[in-house]
C-alpha positions in Angstrom: 0.0 0.0 0.0 2.8 2.4 0.8 4.5 1.7 -2.5 1.2 2.6 -4.2 0.9 5.9 -2.3 4.6 6.8 -3.1 4.3 5.9 -6.8 0.6 6.8 -7.6 1.7 8.9 -10.6 3.4 5.8 -12.1 0.4 3.6 -12.1 -0.5 2.6 -15.8 -4.2 3.1 -15.5 -6.5 4.6 -13.0 -10.3 4.1 -13.3 -12.6 6.4 -11.2 -16.0 5.0 -10.8 -18.6 7.8 -10.6 -22.3 8.3 -10.0 -23.9 10.6 -12.6 -26.1 12.3 -10.0 -25.6 14.7 -7.1 -25.6 12.9 -3.7 -28.7 14.4 -2.2 -29.1 15.3 1.5 -31.1 12.3 2.6 -30.9 9.6 5.3 -27.6 7.7 5.4 -29.2 4.5 4.3 -30.5 6.1 1.1 -27.0 7.5 0.3 -25.4 4.2 0.9 -27.8 2.6 -1.6 -26.7 5.1 -4.2 -23.0 4.2 -3.6 -23.9 0.5 -3.5 -25.1 0.7 -7.0 -21.6 1.3 -8.4 -19.8 -1.4 -6.4 -21.0 -4.5 -8.5 -19.4 -2.9 -11.6 -16.2 -2.3 -9.7 -16.1 -5.9 -8.6 -16.6 -7.0 -12.2 -13.7 -4.8 -13.2 -11.5 -6.3 -10.5 -12.3 -9.8 -11.6 -11.6 -9.0 -15.2 -8.3 -7.4 -14.3 -7.3 -10.5 -12.3 -8.3 -12.8 -15.2 -6.1 -10.7 -17.6 -3.1 -11.1 -15.2 -3.3 -7.5 -14.0 -3.3 -6.2 -10.4 -6.1 -3.9 -9.3 -7.8 -2.9 -6.1 -10.6 -0.6 -4.9 -9.4 2.4 -2.9 -11.2 5.5 -1.7 -8.5 7.5 0.1 -7.9 9.7 -3.0 -11.5 10.8 -2.6 -11.2 12.2 0.9 -12.3 15.5 -0.7 -14.9 15.0 -3.5 -14.5 18.7 -4.1 -10.8 18.4 -4.9 -11.3 15.1 -6.8 -14.0 16.8 -9.0 -11.6 19.7 -9.6 -8.7 17.5 -10.5 -10.8 15.3 -12.8 -12.8 18.2 -14.4 -16.0 16.6 -13.2 -19.3 18.6 -13.2 -21.1 19.0 -9.9 -23.7 16.4 -11.0 -21.0 13.7 -11.1 -19.8 12.2 -7.8 -16.6 10.2 -7.8 -17.1 7.1 -5.6 -14.2 4.6 -6.2 -10.6 4.7 -7.5 -9.3 1.5 -9.1 -5.6 1.6 -10.0 -4.7 -1.1 -12.5 -1.2 -2.3 -13.5 1.2 -5.2 -13.5 1.6 -6.9 -10.1 4.8 -6.5 -8.1 6.3 -9.5 -6.4 4.4 -12.8 -5.8 1.3 -13.2 -7.9 -0.5 -16.4 -8.4 -3.5 -18.5 -7.3 -5.4 -16.9 -4.5 -5.9 -18.6 -1.2 -9.0 -18.2 0.9 -10.2 -19.4 4.2 -12.8 -22.2 4.2 -16.3 -20.9 4.1 -17.1 -22.4 7.5 -14.5 -20.2 9.1 -15.9 -16.9 7.8 -19.7 -17.6 7.8 -21.9 -16.8 10.8 -25.4 -18.1 10.7 -28.3 -15.9 12.0 -26.0 -14.0 14.4 -22.3 -13.3 15.0 -20.5 -16.2 16.6 -22.8 -19.0 15.4 -20.5 -20.9 13.1 -22.1 -24.4 12.7 -20.1 -25.0 9.6 -16.7 -24.4 11.2 -14.4 -27.5 11.2 -13.3 -28.8 14.5 
C-alpha cells in the first residue's frame, strides 16, 4: 500500500467510478444505496483485471475530498466520484489466490454462530 501511495503517478491506468447524480441530502441508508449501485461494476472490473493477469484494487482515500477530486478530474457537480481503481502489473508474488474455508468466515443468524466451522 505504501508503494502505491509513493508511486501513484506511475500507475499505468486509474479508473474512477462515478455516479452521474448529485448525492442528495437524505438519510444515510439512502445515500449508501446510491453508492452501493456502483460497487458491483467495480467488482466485475477487479475480476476482469485478475483474469487478464493484472493487479487492481478498490481504494477511496484519494476521494477524501470530493470537491478536490472533482476539480482534478474536471467533473461537473452532477457527477460524484465514488471509487478509485488503480490497474497495473503486479509487483512480487502473484498467483493463485488462497481463501479461508467458508465455514471459518460464515456466521449463521447471528455473530459467533458458526455451525459449519471445522473442528
